[in-house]
N, C-alpha and C positions, 0 to 999 in steps of 0.2 A: 542850241540843244546837242548833248551829247549825242554821239554816233552809236550809242549802245541801247540810248533810250527807246526808239521804236522797237527791239527787239524783247524787250524788257516788259513791253506794253502786250506785243503779244506773246508772250511766253506768259503773260498774267491772264489775259482770256481765255486763252487754250487752256491754262489750268481752272479756271472760272466753269469752263464750260463742261472740261471732266469732272470737276468736283461736283456739280449739277447732276451728271449723269450718274456719279456714285449715290448721291442719296436718293436720287429715282428707285434704283438698282434697291437699294435698301427697304424702301417703301414697299417694292415690290415682294421682297421677302418676307416683311412683316403681314403683308396682307396674304400672301400664301400660307405662312406660317398658323394663322387663324383661322383657315378653312380646314388644317389636316389635325389628326388626332393626339390626344393630349402623351407626350413623352418623343412625337417626332418632331415637332415644332423648332426645337432648339437644331435638328441637323441642316433644317432649311436654312434658319437663320445664321448657321456657320457657315454654309456654302455661299451663301452671298457675303459674306466677309470674306472669303477666301478670294471671291472673284474681285472685289472691291482692291483686296491687295494688288491682285493681276494688273487691273486695270492700271491703277497708281504707276505700277513697275513699267508698264507699255507707254503710259504716257511719257515718265520721263526718260525711257529710251528713245522715242521719238524725237528727242530735242537735246540729247547729250551733246553732241557736238556745237552747239551754240551755248559759251557759258551765261551771257546774257539771259539767253531764252530759257535756259534750265532754271535759272534764278527766279524768272518771274513766273514759270511754270510753276516751282516749288510753293511759292507764297501762293500762287492760283488754286493749288490742290488743297489746301487749308483753309482756305477762303470758306467753304462749308461751314466747317467746324464752328469756327469763330463767327458765322452769321447766324448760326443757331444758339449761341451761347450769346449773344447780343439781343434776341428774341426774346429768349427765358428769363433774362435780365429788365428788358423794359415790361414783359407783361408781369413779373413778378411787383415791381414797382406801382404801375398802373391797378 
């Protein structure tokens, strides 16, 4: 086993966990936007997207000193989107 593999796997797990947190934050923003008056819901959604960007930057900043962990975290951070795309493809075929 290569010496960098545990760091990549740890970074991947970390990135996937942060990705799940980002999806939860977006879900909260969408739920909140449904309760707001017409015209103000887009402001709530934009705020949550900006918060998600800062979470991404903070997550990558926390692991920037270890290149293998940074690579794993970057792959893990993109997993939320990939899982949602796969889910949509499976649901369309079924």
